[in-house]
C-alpha positions as a LaTeX table, in Angstrom:
\begin{tabular}{lrrr}
\hline
Residue & $x$ (\AA) & $y$ (\AA) & $z$ (\AA) \\
\hline
Arg1 & 22.54 & 1.68 & $-2.25$ \\
His2 & 19.64 & 0.06 & $-0.43$ \\
Val3 & 18.44 & $-3.31$ & $-1.72$ \\
His4 & 14.68 & $-3.88$ & $-1.53$ \\
His5 & 14.11 & $-7.51$ & $-0.65$ \\
Gly6 & 11.17 & $-9.16$ & $-2.31$ \\
Trp7 & 7.96 & $-9.42$ & $-0.31$ \\
Leu8 & 5.25 & $-12.00$ & $-0.93$ \\
Gly9 & 2.67 & $-10.72$ & 1.55 \\
Ile10 & 1.45 & $-13.70$ & 3.54 \\
Arg11 & 1.38 & $-14.79$ & 7.13 \\
Gly12 & 1.68 & $-18.46$ & 7.80 \\
Lys13 & 2.63 & $-21.27$ & 10.12 \\
Asn14 & 4.65 & $-24.42$ & 9.75 \\
Leu15 & 2.71 & $-27.48$ & 8.76 \\
Gly16 & 4.33 & $-30.89$ & 9.09 \\
Arg17 & 3.61 & $-33.80$ & 6.77 \\
Ser18 & 0.57 & $-35.78$ & 7.91 \\
Gly19 & $-0.93$ & $-38.62$ & 5.87 \\
Phe20 & $-1.52$ & $-37.24$ & 2.39 \\
Gln21 & $-1.01$ & $-33.63$ & 3.52 \\
Pro22 & 2.39 & $-32.28$ & 2.46 \\
Ala23 & 4.77 & $-30.37$ & 4.68 \\
Gly24 & 4.86 & $-26.66$ & 3.97 \\
Val25 & 3.61 & $-23.29$ & 5.14 \\
Leu26 & $-0.10$ & $-22.99$ & 5.88 \\
Val27 & $-1.27$ & $-19.56$ & 4.72 \\
Thr28 & $-3.16$ & $-17.89$ & 7.59 \\
Lys29 & $-3.40$ & $-14.41$ & 6.03 \\
Val30 & $-2.98$ & $-12.92$ & 2.57 \\
Val31 & $-2.31$ & $-9.19$ & 2.74 \\
Pro32 & $-4.72$ & $-7.39$ & 0.37 \\
Gly33 & $-2.94$ & $-6.00$ & $-2.69$ \\
Ser34 & 0.21 & $-8.03$ & $-1.98$ \\
Ala35 & 2.11 & $-10.15$ & $-4.49$ \\
Ala36 & 0.45 & $-13.25$ & $-3.02$ \\
Gly37 & $-3.01$ & $-11.71$ & $-3.24$ \\
Glu38 & $-2.48$ & $-10.53$ & $-6.81$ \\
Ala39 & $-1.22$ & $-14.01$ & $-7.77$ \\
Gly40 & $-4.28$ & $-15.77$ & $-6.33$ \\
Leu41 & $-3.05$ & $-17.37$ & $-3.09$ \\
Arg42 & $-5.75$ & $-17.92$ & $-0.47$ \\
Val43 & $-5.98$ & $-18.49$ & 3.27 \\
Gly44 & $-5.78$ & $-22.25$ & 3.80 \\
Asp45 & $-3.35$ & $-22.87$ & 0.94 \\
Ile46 & $-0.19$ & $-24.79$ & 1.78 \\
Val47 & 2.93 & $-23.32$ & 0.15 \\
Thr48 & 5.13 & $-26.27$ & $-0.79$ \\
Ser49 & 7.71 & $-24.76$ & $-3.15$ \\
Val50 & 9.27 & $-21.60$ & $-4.55$ \\
Asp51 & 10.66 & $-21.88$ & $-8.08$ \\
Phe52 & 10.42 & $-25.69$ & $-7.76$ \\
Gln53 & 12.59 & $-25.69$ & $-4.60$ \\
Pro54 & 10.75 & $-27.48$ & $-1.76$ \\
Val55 & 9.55 & $-25.40$ & 1.18 \\
Asp56 & 8.77 & $-27.22$ & 4.41 \\
Ser57 & 8.81 & $-24.36$ & 6.93 \\
Leu58 & 8.37 & $-20.63$ & 7.32 \\
Val59 & 12.13 & $-20.27$ & 7.76 \\
Gly60 & 12.63 & $-22.19$ & 4.52 \\
Leu61 & 10.17 & $-19.93$ & 2.69 \\
Leu62 & 11.89 & $-16.80$ & 3.99 \\
Gly63 & 15.26 & $-18.28$ & 2.98 \\
His64 & 14.07 & $-18.73$ & $-0.60$ \\
Leu65 & 12.68 & $-15.19$ & $-0.78$ \\
Tyr66 & 15.52 & $-13.40$ & 1.03 \\
Gly67 & 17.90 & $-13.32$ & $-1.92$ \\
Leu68 & 15.24 & $-12.03$ & $-4.30$ \\
Gln69 & 14.42 & $-8.40$ & $-4.99$ \\
Ala70 & 11.22 & $-6.49$ & $-5.53$ \\
Gly71 & 10.06 & $-6.88$ & $-9.12$ \\
Gln72 & 11.39 & $-10.41$ & $-9.52$ \\
Gln73 & 8.93 & $-13.11$ & $-10.53$ \\
Val74 & 8.66 & $-16.39$ & $-8.62$ \\
Leu75 & 6.62 & $-19.53$ & $-9.11$ \\
Ile76 & 4.83 & $-20.50$ & $-5.89$ \\
Gly77 & 3.79 & $-24.15$ & $-5.55$ \\
Val78 & 0.61 & $-24.59$ & $-3.52$ \\
Asp79 & $-1.39$ & $-27.54$ & $-2.25$ \\
Arg80 & $-5.09$ & $-26.58$ & $-2.14$ \\
Gly81 & $-7.14$ & $-29.51$ & $-0.93$ \\
Thr82 & $-6.59$ & $-32.27$ & $-3.47$ \\
Thr83 & $-5.09$ & $-29.98$ & $-6.11$ \\
Asp84 & $-1.49$ & $-28.95$ & $-6.70$ \\
Leu85 & $-1.35$ & $-25.44$ & $-8.16$ \\
Phe86 & 1.37 & $-23.04$ & $-9.28$ \\
Tyr87 & 1.06 & $-19.27$ & $-9.06$ \\
Arg88 & 3.36 & $-16.73$ & $-10.66$ \\
Ala89 & 3.93 & $-13.82$ & $-8.28$ \\
Val90 & 5.85 & $-10.60$ & $-8.84$ \\
Leu91 & 7.51 & $-9.77$ & $-5.54$ \\
Gln92 & 6.89 & $-6.35$ & $-4.10$ \\
Gln93 & 9.08 & $-4.05$ & $-2.02$ \\
Ser94 & 9.33 & $-5.39$ & 1.52 \\
Arg95 & 6.97 & $-4.05$ & 4.16 \\
Pro96 & 8.42 & $-5.42$ & 7.40 \\
Ala97 & 5.51 & $-4.47$ & 9.65 \\
Ala98 & 2.86 & $-5.75$ & 7.26 \\
Ala99 & 3.63 & $-9.45$ & 6.98 \\
Leu100 & 5.58 & $-12.19$ & 8.63 \\
Ala101 & 6.53 & $-14.26$ & 5.60 \\
Gly102 & 8.51 & $-12.38$ & 3.07 \\
\hline
\end{tabular}
């Protein structure tokens, strides 16, 4: 039986802590129609947590998502400018060629 890993549908790059800016994953692309897009994530957001577990790198984000399956719901913590936001996303079936991060 094939397990379909959950897919968020973003591309991003590591962003280290700097002044008031948190460490996390800077969203550089949101794939249209993806779980991230449907949830409301935007280019420029900084993903800082998944289900309240801190995320400080792309590898960390992928690690959080790897054990999850398509259809599972996750809470994505985002820093958007001066606002901390949380988005509920329903992970989709993985599309390896479509996105780098989960």
